[in-house]
C-alpha positions in Angstrom: -11.8 -102.3 -60.2 -13.4 -99.0 -61.2 -14.7 -97.4 -64.4 -13.5 -93.8 -64.5 -15.7 -91.5 -66.7 -13.1 -88.9 -67.7 -13.9 -85.5 -69.3 -11.3 -84.8 -71.9 -12.4 -81.3 -72.7 -13.6 -80.1 -76.1 -10.6 -80.9 -78.2 -7.4 -79.3 -77.1 -5.4 -82.2 -75.5 -3.9 -79.7 -72.9 -7.4 -78.9 -71.5 -7.7 -82.2 -69.8 -7.4 -82.2 -66.0 -4.2 -83.5 -64.3 -6.4 -86.1 -62.6 -7.9 -87.2 -65.8 -4.5 -87.4 -67.6 -3.0 -89.5 -64.7 -5.9 -91.9 -64.8 -5.5 -92.4 -68.5 -1.9 -93.2 -68.0 -2.4 -95.8 -65.3 -5.7 -97.6 -66.2 -5.2 -101.1 -67.8 -8.1 -100.6 -70.3 -8.9 -97.3 -72.1 -12.1 -96.7 -74.1 -12.4 -93.3 -75.8 -15.0 -91.6 -78.0 -12.8 -91.2 -81.1 -15.2 -89.1 -83.1 -14.9 -86.3 -80.5 -11.8 -87.1 -78.5 -8.4 -86.7 -80.3 -6.0 -89.6 -80.2 -3.5 -87.2 -78.5 -5.6 -87.3 -75.3 -4.9 -91.1 -74.9 -1.5 -91.1 -76.5 0.2 -91.7 -73.1 -2.0 -94.5 -72.1 -0.1 -97.7 -71.2 -3.3 -99.8 -71.3 -3.3 -103.3 -72.6 -6.5 -102.5 -74.4 -7.1 -99.1 -76.1 -10.3 -98.9 -78.1 -12.2 -96.2 -80.1 -15.9 -96.6 -79.2 -17.2 -94.4 -82.1 -18.5 -97.3 -84.0 -19.5 -99.4 -81.0 -23.0 -99.9 -79.5 -23.8 -99.8 -75.8 -23.8 -103.6 -75.7 -20.4 -103.7 -77.3 -19.0 -101.2 -74.8 -20.4 -103.1 -71.8 -18.9 -106.4 -73.1 -15.5 -104.8 -73.0 -16.1 -103.3 -69.6 -17.4 -106.5 -68.0 -14.4 -108.5 -69.5 -12.0 -106.0 -68.0 -13.8 -106.1 -64.7 -13.4 -109.9 -64.7 -9.7 -109.4 -65.2 -9.6 -106.8 -62.3 -8.7 -103.9 -64.7 -9.4 -100.3 -64.0 -11.0 -98.6 -67.0 -10.5 -95.1 -68.4 -13.8 -94.3 -70.2 -12.9 -91.0 -71.9 -15.6 -88.7 -73.1 -15.4 -85.2 -74.8 -16.1 -82.0 -72.8 -17.6 -82.7 -69.4 -19.3 -86.1 -69.0 -22.2 -84.5 -67.2 -23.4 -82.7 -70.4 -24.7 -84.8 -73.2 -22.2 -87.5 -72.4 -24.5 -90.5 -72.6 -23.0 -91.8 -69.3 -26.3 -92.2 -67.5 -27.2 -95.3 -69.5 -23.7 -96.7 -69.0 -23.9 -96.1 -65.2 -27.3 -97.9 -65.1 -25.7 -100.9 -66.7 -22.7 -100.7 -64.3 -25.0 -100.8 -61.4 -26.7 -104.0 -62.6 -23.3 -105.6 -62.7 -22.2 -104.1 -59.4 -19.2 -102.4 -61.0 -17.8 -99.3 -59.2 -17.5 -96.0 -61.2 -16.3 -92.5 -60.6 -16.8 -89.3 -62.7 -13.8 -87.0 -63.4 -15.1 -83.6 -64.7 -13.7 -81.9 -67.8 -13.8 -78.5 -69.4 -17.2 -78.1 -71.1 -17.4 -76.8 -74.7 -19.3 -73.6 -73.7 -16.5 -72.6 -71.3 -13.7 -73.3 -73.8 -15.7 -71.4 -76.5 -16.1 -68.3 -74.2 -12.4 -68.4 -73.5 -11.6 -68.5 -77.2 -14.0 -65.6 -77.8 -12.3 -63.6 -75.0 -15.6 -62.8 -73.2 -17.4 -63.3 -69.9 -20.8 -64.8 -70.3 -22.3 -63.1 -67.3 -22.3 -59.4 -67.6 -23.7 -57.2 -64.7 -27.2 -56.0 -65.5 -27.0 -57.4 -69.1 -27.2 -61.2 -68.5 -26.7 -63.3 -65.4 -28.0 -66.7 -66.6 -26.8 -69.3 -69.0 -29.1 -72.0 -70.2 -27.5 -75.2 -71.7 -29.9 -76.9 -73.9 -30.5 -78.6 -77.3 -33.4 -78.9 -79.7 -35.2 -82.1 -80.7 -34.2 -83.4 -84.1 -33.5 -87.1 -84.8 -32.5 -87.7 -81.1 -34.9 -88.1 -78.2 -37.6 -85.4 -77.8 -37.2 -82.6 -75.3 -39.0 -83.2 -71.9 -42.3 -81.3 -71.5 -41.6 -77.7 -70.5 -38.1 -77.6 -71.8 -39.0 -76.7 -75.4 -37.1 -73.8 -76.8 -40.3 -71.6 -76.8 -40.4 -71.9 -73.0 -36.7 -71.3 -72.4 -36.8 -68.2 -74.6 -39.1 -66.5 -72.2 -36.2 -66.1 -69.8 -34.2 -64.1 -72.3 -31.1 -65.7 -70.8 -28.0 -66.4 -72.8 -28.6 -69.8 -74.6 -25.9 -72.3 -75.3 -27.6 -74.7 -77.7 -26.0 -78.0 -78.4 -26.5 -80.6 -81.2 -28.6 -78.2 -83.2 -26.7 -76.5 -85.9 -28.8 -78.1 -88.6 -31.9 -76.8 -86.9 -31.1 -73.1 -87.3 -34.3 -72.2 -89.2 -36.5 -73.3 -86.3 -34.2 -71.6 -83.8 -34.5 -68.3 -85.7 -38.3 -68.7 -86.0 -38.7 -69.4 -82.3 -36.2 -67.0 -80.8 -36.5 -63.9 -83.1 -39.9 -62.8 -81.8 -38.5 -62.8 -78.2 -34.8 -61.9 -78.5 -35.2 -59.7 -81.6 -33.9 -60.5 -85.1 -30.7 -58.6 -84.5 -29.8 -60.5 -81.3 -26.2 -61.6 -81.4 -25.4 -65.2 -82.3 -22.1 -67.1 -82.3 -21.5 -70.5 -83.8 -18.5 -72.2 -82.2 -17.4 -75.0 -84.5 -15.0 -77.8 -83.2 -13.8 -75.7 -80.3 -10.3 -76.6 -79.3 -9.4 -78.5 -82.5 -6.9 -77.2 -85.0 -9.7 -76.4 -87.5 -11.9 -74.6 -85.0 -14.0 -71.7 -86.4 -16.2 -69.0 -84.9 -19.0 -67.4 -87.0 -20.5 -64.1 -85.7 -23.9 -62.9 -86.7 -27.5 -62.4 -85.7 -30.6 -64.5 -85.6 -31.5 -63.0 -89.0 -28.3 -63.8 -90.8 -26.5 -66.6 -89.0 -28.1 -69.5 -90.9 -26.8 -68.1 -94.2 -23.3 -67.8 -92.8 -23.4 -71.4 -91.5 -24.6 -72.7 -94.9 -21.8 -70.8 -96.7 -19.3 -72.2 -94.2 -20.8 -75.7 -94.8 -21.0 -76.4 -91.1 -23.3 -79.3 -90.4 -22.2 -80.8 -87.1 -19.9 -80.5 -84.0 -21.0 -76.9 -83.4 -22.3 -75.0 -80.4 -24.8 -72.1 -80.8 -24.7 -69.1 -78.5 -27.6 -66.7 -78.5 -27.9 -63.6 -76.2 -27.4 -59.9 -75.6 -24.2 -60.5 -73.6 -22.3 -61.9 -76.6 -21.9 -58.4 -78.2 -22.2 -56.0 -75.3 -20.5 -52.6 -75.4 -18.6 -51.1 -72.5 -21.6 -49.3 -71.0 -22.2 -51.9 -68.3 -21.7 -51.4 -64.6 -18.8 -52.9 -62.7 -19.7 -55.9 -60.6 -20.0 -55.4 -56.8 -17.2 -57.9 -56.2 -14.4 -55.5 -56.3 -16.3 -52.3 -55.6 -14.5 -50.2 -53.0 -17.8 -49.6 -51.2 -18.9 -53.2 -51.2 -18.1 -54.8 -47.8 -18.0 -58.5 -47.2 -16.4 -60.9 -44.7 -13.0 -60.8 -46.4 -12.9 -57.1 -47.1 -14.2 -54.8 -44.3 -14.9 -51.1 -44.8 -11.7 -49.2 -45.2 -10.7 -46.8 -42.5 -12.5 -48.6 -39.7 -9.8 -50.0 -37.4 -12.1 -51.8 -35.1 -13.7 -53.7 -38.0 -10.3 -54.7 -39.4 -9.3 -56.2 -36.1 -12.4 -58.3 -35.7 
């Protein structure tokens, strides 16, 4: 018996992996986070037990899992996005280990990747930005670990993908504007992959007003960085440069090298 933590992607039912879909179809018990995972993701489940865990506590969830384990059932534990990011699976895994229950993690499409695809951009632009920091801010949830405060991350000037923080935009602006500049591009990606998804484009100086007007208070990802609104004046990457030689593409015109 195994618990499979399955990443369902950010909302679009077609963004789940083939492996994740097949496990949902065959597991005898299916638990899914209904507040973030659409029912269409688990619609093909043939499980004897299918439960939305949105209103359940960790103890409630573990009661279902241990009961299924006693019956020898495999469990599809379906989370939104990729389980490794803000999936709250670590605490579940800790409980599983105490019960000596096997588990496996099936990765999914993270929200930041799906959002970039919808925006039609690459997040890493040569000589503009080459780093993405996935983070959040401390609100009602647990505090940030020492050293991971937004003030410290801002010093990198990397592109930031800030989760679980759309109601904290005032602080984000106050912290980031002195470092990134008030006119630094910002994108709010709301409910990525869902039918009502929405993208708001602005800057650190005006994005909070736009979010208030749109009445967005949850389920949004905040992007901040120069690479979000770059022009075409960046250099091509070395990857496909005709003068860039690597083990799979030797220098043209050198017969001896091609034969090696």
